[in-house]
C-alpha positions in Angstrom: 89.4 155.7 91.6 92.7 156.8 93.4 92.0 154.9 96.9 91.2 151.5 95.2 94.0 151.2 93.3 95.7 152.3 96.0 94.2 149.9 98.6 95.0 147.1 95.6 98.9 148.5 95.6 98.6 148.0 99.5 97.1 144.4 99.3 99.5 143.2 96.9 102.7 144.7 99.0 101.4 143.4 102.0 99.0 140.7 102.3 99.5 139.5 105.5 98.9 143.0 106.9 95.6 143.1 104.8 94.2 139.3 105.5 94.9 140.4 109.4 92.5 143.6 108.9 90.2 141.7 106.9 89.8 138.9 110.0 90.1 141.5 112.6 86.9 143.5 110.6 84.9 140.2 110.5 85.5 139.6 114.1 84.6 143.2 115.0 81.3 143.0 112.9 80.1 139.5 113.8 79.8 139.9 117.9 78.6 143.8 116.9 75.3 142.5 114.7 74.7 138.7 115.3 74.6 139.1 118.9 71.9 140.9 119.2 70.1 139.2 116.5 70.5 136.2 118.2 69.6 138.1 122.0 66.2 139.2 120.0 65.3 135.8 118.5 66.1 133.9 121.7 63.7 136.5 124.0 60.8 136.1 121.2 61.2 131.5 122.0 61.2 132.0 125.8 58.4 129.7 127.1 57.3 130.2 131.3 58.4 127.4 133.4 56.4 125.4 135.3 55.4 125.7 138.7 57.5 124.0 141.0 54.3 122.5 142.8 52.9 121.0 139.7 56.5 119.7 139.1 56.6 117.9 142.5 53.4 116.5 142.4 53.9 114.7 139.1 57.3 113.5 140.5 55.3 112.0 143.7 52.6 110.3 141.2 55.2 108.6 139.2 56.9 107.7 142.4 54.0 106.3 143.9 53.4 104.2 140.6 56.5 102.7 140.8 56.4 101.8 144.3 52.8 100.2 143.9 54.3 98.3 140.7 57.1 97.5 142.9 54.9 96.2 146.0 52.7 94.0 143.4 55.7 92.3 141.6 57.4 91.4 145.2 53.9 90.2 146.3 53.4 87.9 143.2 
């Protein structure tokens, strides 16, 4: 246990340096461990994109309905 006693003495004598080391340790740990976990989680949730032709057809249909509705309103 002499290592723990030396560590305790260091923390008491140099609290700012000890806190900086702790913050640096967390800063090294988070990107190294959390980022790969997030990447694997996002990769499992990916959904395929719809085909561009389907989207274009939907947009044309909605636009046609909108124009038809506007024409009916103008005629009335």
